[in-house]
Structures are given as structure tokens and as C-alpha cells.
N, C-alpha and C positions, 0 to 999 in steps of 0.2 A: 623603550620599544614595547608596543602592545601587539600581542598575537591573539587571535581568536581561532580556536581549534574547532572545526565543524565538519567532522567526517561522517560517512555512513560506516556500517560494519564491514569487516573483511569476512565474508561469509565462510563459516567453518573454521575460522582462525582467530579473529579478534572482534570483540564488541566495540562499539563506538567509544565507550569510556576507556577501554584498554588502549585503543589508538591514542586517545588524548593523553593518557599517562605516559606512554612511550615517547610521544612527541615532546611532552613537557620535559622529560628526562634529557632528551637530546638538546633542547633549547637551553636548559639551565647550565649545561656544560660550557656554553659559549656566552650566553646572556643571563647571568645568575640573578639579576634584579628585574628582569622583564616582567611586564604585566601579562599574565596568561589567563584567558577565559575559556572554559571548556563548554562547548555547546554541541554535543553529539546530536546528529540529525537522522532522519529516515525518510523514505518516500511513500510510505503507506503499505509496503510489502512486509514480508516476514521480518520480525525484529522490531517493528514499529511500536508494539505494545510496551516494550522495555523503556523506550525513549519517552513515550507519552506519560508513563507512570510517574516519572520524576518531575516533568514540567507541570503536570496537573495536580501533583501531590495526591494522586489517586490510590485507591486500594483495590486489590484483586478480589473479585467476586466469583465464586465457583458455583455453577448451576448444573443440575442434571438435565440434559437435553437429548434430542435424537441426532445421531450422526447421519451422514448422507444416505445410509441404507436403513434408517429407522431404528438403529440399535441405541440403547441407552449408553451415554458417555457423560463424563464430567468435563465441562468447558468453562473457560475463564474469560472474563472481560474486566475492564477497569471502570471504576466509578468514583468520581470526586463528589463527596457528600456536600462539601462547602459550595462548590460551583454548580452542582446538579448536572454535571456533564458525564456521559458514559462514552467510553471508547470501546468499540466492538470490532474484533477481527473476524471476518467471515470464516477464515480458515480454521478457527478454533472449533467450530461446530459443523461446518460444511466443507471442510478442506480436503483437497487432493491427498494431503499427507496422512489423513486418517484411514485411508484404504490401502490394502495390499494391491499390488499390480494387477492380479487376477480379478480383483473386485471392481476395477474401474469400469463404469458403464453409466454414462450420463443419460441414457434412456431411463434408468431406474433410480437415479439419485435425486435428492430433494434438498432444498435450502430451509426446510422446516426448523432445524436446530438454530439457525441464525435468527429466525423470527422469535423463537423462544427466548433467546438472549435479549432481544429488543424488548420483549414483553416483560421480562424480569426487571430490566432497567426502568421501564415505565412504572412498574409496580413500586419501585424504590423512589419514585418522584423525579426522575430525570426530566429536565426541561430541554436538554440538548443531547443529541446522540450523533456521534461521528462513527461512521461505518467504513472500515477498511475492507476492500473486497478482492484482494489478491489471493491466488492459490485455491480457487474454488474447484470442487469436483462435480459441479452441477451445470445443467443446461435447462433449467425449468422456468426461466424468465422471472424468477422471484416468486413464483406461485406458492412454493412451500413456505417461504418467509411470510407472505401475506396470509396464508391459511392459519398460521400460528396466531396471528393478530386479529382473527375474526372474519376474514373474508371467506366466502364460499364460492366454489367454481362448479358450475353445473353443465351437464351435457345436454343434448337435444331432448332427452326425456325428463329433464329436471333432477337428475341424480347427481349427488356430490361426487366430484372426481378426486381420486388420490393425487396429491400434488407432486408429480414426477415429470421429468422431461418427456417421456414417451406418451404422456397424456395431454400435452399441450394442444394437439390437433382436435381433441374432443371438446374443448371449452367453447360453449356457445353463449353462456351468460355469467356475469359476475354479480354476486349479492353481497352487500355491505351493511347489513342491518344489525350485526352483532360485533361491531369493532370494539377494540380495547378503548376504554374511555379516555386514556391519556394520550392517545395517538394524535388527536386533533390539536393538542396544545403543545406538542413537542416539536422543536426544530431539528430536522434531520439533515445531515450533510454526509455525502458519500465521497470518500477519497478515491479518485479514479484518474489515472493518467494515460488512458487509451481513448481513442475516438471511434471505435468500431460501431457501426450501426446495429440495430436489433437483429436484422436478418439480411440475407443476400450473400453474395460472394465474399464480402469482407465482414460479415456478421458473426454472431456468437457461435453458431453451429459449425460453419465452414472453417473459421479460423482456429477455434479452440476445442471443438468437439473431438477431433482425433487424439488430442492430448489427454482426453478424459475417457478414452476407451471406445469411442464411436467408430463403427465401420463406415465405409464409403456410403453404403445404402442408408445407414442410420443418420448420417450427417444430412442427407437429402430429406429424410423424414422429419428430423428435428427442425430443420430450417422451415419446412412447410408448417410445422407446429407453431413455430414462433410467429409466422405470418398470421395464422389463425388467432393466436393469443393476442397479437397486436390489434387485430380487428375488434376483439372482445373488449380490450382496454379502451380503444377509441370510442366504442359504442357506450361504454359505462362512464368514462371520464371526459370524453371529448378531447383526449390527448393522443396525438400521433407520435408515439415514441420512436418510430423509425427515423424521423428527421432530427433527432437529438443526438449529437456526437457523444459517444460513450455509452449509449443505451445497451450496446451488446456486451459490455464488460461483465465478467463473472457469469457467463452463461445467460445473459440477458437480465441479471439482477440489477444492473445499472438502470435500465429502463423501468424495470418493475419497481424499484425503490422510488423513482420519480412519480410513478402512477399511484402506488399504494401507500407510500409514506409522505407524499408531497415533498420529496427530498430534492436537494440541489447537489450537483456534482462539483467537487472542488479538487484542486491539485493536492496530492498527498504531501509533497514536500512543502507546499504553500501553507497547509494547516500546521505542520510541525514548526515551521518558521514563525508562524503567528503565535503559538503558545510559548515558544522559546524567546519571544521578543527579539528575534534575531537582527532585524534591521536597525534597531536602536543600539544593540550591543556592539555592532561593527562600525558604528559611526566614526570613531576616531582611531580605528585600528590601523597599524602599519601594514600588517599582513594577516590574511586569513589562510590557515593551513587546513586543507581538506584531503579526503582520500576515500578510496573504496577498493575492493578486491581487484576489479578490472576496469580500467578506463578505456572506453572505445567509442565508436560513433553512436552507440545506443545511449550514451550519456546525454545526448541532445534531447532525448524523449522522456521528459518528466522525472529523470533520476535526481538523486540528492545533489550531486555536484552541479548539475544544471541550475538547480534552485539557488545554490550558493553563489554561482557566477552571476545569476540574474541580479541578486542583491548587491554583489560587489561592483558590478558594472555601473549601477545607478549611483553608487557612492565613490566610484573611482578608487577602489581599494585593490591592491595587488593580491593575487591568489596563487598559492603554491599547492600543487596536487602531488601527494606522495602516495603511490598506489602499489598494489601487489604486481599487477601487470599493466603496461601501457601499450595500447594498440591504436595509436593516432598518427596521422601524417602531420607534417608541419602546418599545412593549410588548415586541418581540422583543429589543431591546438590553437591556432590564431583565431579561428572562427568562434571557438568556445570562449576565448579571452583569458586563457590561463597564462600567467606570467612565467611560472616555473613548473616543470613537471618531471618527475623521476620515478622509476620503479625501484622497489626495495630488494629485488632478486639479486643474489650474489653467488659467485663461484659455480655457475652452471648447475644450480640446484634443481632437483626434481620437484614436482608440485608438492609432494608429501613433505619433503625436506623444507621447502619454502614456507609452507603453512606452519610447520613445527617451530620455525625460527623467526616468525613474523615480527614478534615484539623486538627482539634484538636487532633485526635488520632495519626496523623502523627507527629505532633510536639512532643507529649509525647514519641512516639516510638524512635524518633531521639534523644531526650534528654537522654533517658535511654541508648541508644547505645553509645553516647558520654561520658556518665559517666563511662562506662566500659573502653573506650579508655583512659580516663584520669588517671585511676588507675595505668597504667604502661606506663608513658611517656618515660621511658627509651627505649622503642621500637623505638622511633623517635629521 
């Protein structure tokens, strides 16, 4: 028997590797000689850096940059010296998690620190940069990021504008005569699993602004600013970011990255599967065992398990999902293509109790799953 273990983390409870260790423990009690391959995955959100570090054999680089409110902080990114690839999580420098609740205000925040991380990677000779853009605290269209790399944004008087969300509507002209010399030679990919447009009812300001401290009036103002900024981008680059799905991700940084970095948008889980050589690893597997904290209808939207199922379906490999909570109908489970699904919750546990006993519960759930498999070894 060959099992490939390919989970996301159980947020606040288990890392992907801890999931693999627990599942292996359960498998070995039933199939002691099974071939078990551990391939923890992620979807580009929080926790992706830990997974990428192992697959790229990368080192952590710590740099002093500006946080979303222009304060000095130390932020970390990954760099593989051998492969000349950098992996940068926007949330490290420009993330929601860096601010207290009372500080949230995407009128005043900037993505400048993210640009400073990119600049440091270019200084180190990065030929490829992968940028994860989940968890941002900004709505500046990527203006701060671009400013760090040498772009200047001018108002109608020719004055340089401070790169914050509240100043988007002042941008009349973009100047690019002092860009970082490594920018034109680097391939940039942005891990993005949403398809929001740059502006409008489904755009960056309306959908994500309220989560980042914007009032109703500020959302309207920011959306107007994104429209103005989009026009400036189109005038400078000839690129209409509004018609590119995903441009509104991370407060418009998705579109800004395409304009200022000539970036392409990629699936977060797709990138992780690529560096993990996932499709090759599962080729002759009997089962893939995956899992995450909560399995629900959102799993269909770019999440880790959706990526696992995409690969498994192509190779007709059975998938077992062992999760903290499962909130799927039979029809949804069939649509996803999951062969077996179970929750690890036991004995009417509270959420706190369940999170504290996740490892033990996962071992038991895996053991019970494997006992079922063993009943009919003729399948294999």
C-alpha cells in the first residue's frame, strides 16, 4: 500500500507536518509496511512560508522594513540561493496581523514594506519572485510596493504623493525613470486565488475595505481612488487592470503587481504542488490522505484540498479527507470527488478541547479508516 499524505494545516492546532506524523502513526498500526510519503501543502495564505521553505531548501532572510503605518519592523522572507528564487508573504510586512484593531485604516496604510522585501530579494540576485498576497492591511493598489522599487506617483502639480490608499485619487501621472535595475530581469508570480476586479461592487474597496477599517464613506472614496489609479496605470502602461480577474486582490495589489512588476497571477496551491512535484509523487499511490481544519463549500474556491482533488481526479486516485470539522452535503462531497471523509471530533468536545486533542483524535480517525481498508485487501 502506498499513501501520500497531503494536508493543509489545522489552523491554531496542527501544522501540516504534525498532521502527517499523526496520520502515519495511525496507518502504521494497521499497515506497518506501507509506503508513506509526506507532502504537506498550503494555498498561499498564512503558513505557506513554512511549507515553501522545505521544498525550496530556502533560508530565512530578515530585513528591516516599514509596516503598514510606516513604522520600522523586522520582516522575513525566504530565499533559495541555489535556485535564485525568493518567496515573499505580503502579510510579513503589510499584513492585517501587524496592526491592533484600533489601528486598522486602509485609508492610511501602505504596501511599501512589501516592496522593500522585493527590493532586498533583487539585491541578492533573485531571478524569480513568488509573492503571496493573503492577509493584507492595505488598499493602495500596490502604490507603496511600487514606490519602494523606484516608481514615483505625481499629483496634478507634479508633487510626489505619499503611497497610501487615501491618496489614490490624487494620482495623475506615474514616473518610472529610477526603477530598481533588477526588476526588468526578474520573473514575478503572484499567488492569488480570488477573482475580484480592481474596483466596483465586487472590487478591492467594497469587498475587503470594511475588514481593514474602512467606513461606508471611506469605501466609496477608496473605490473612486482605485478608478483614478487604474486610469493612471492605463495611461502609463497601456494596461487596463480592471478587466483582469484577481486584480482587486490584496487591496488592488494583484493588479498593481501585474502593472508595476509585469507579474503573472498563479494559483497558490498550484505553485506549492509544482515545487513539491506533487503530481509525480501521487502517480502510483493507492490513497491520498488530506485534511484541514474545516471542510466546507469554500473548499471549492482555490483551497488546498481542491488542489489535491484536481490532481487526484486526473490520475484516478482515491482521496480520504480527515478534517477537524466537515460541513458538506452528500452532493457537495460527490462534486468534490472525495472518496472518504470524516471529522476527528469526539465525545461532544468544545472547540478548545478539540483543538487541544487534535493529534490524538487524528491518530484514532486514521486508524479506524485503515481498519476499513484492511477488510477488503482484494481491492488492491
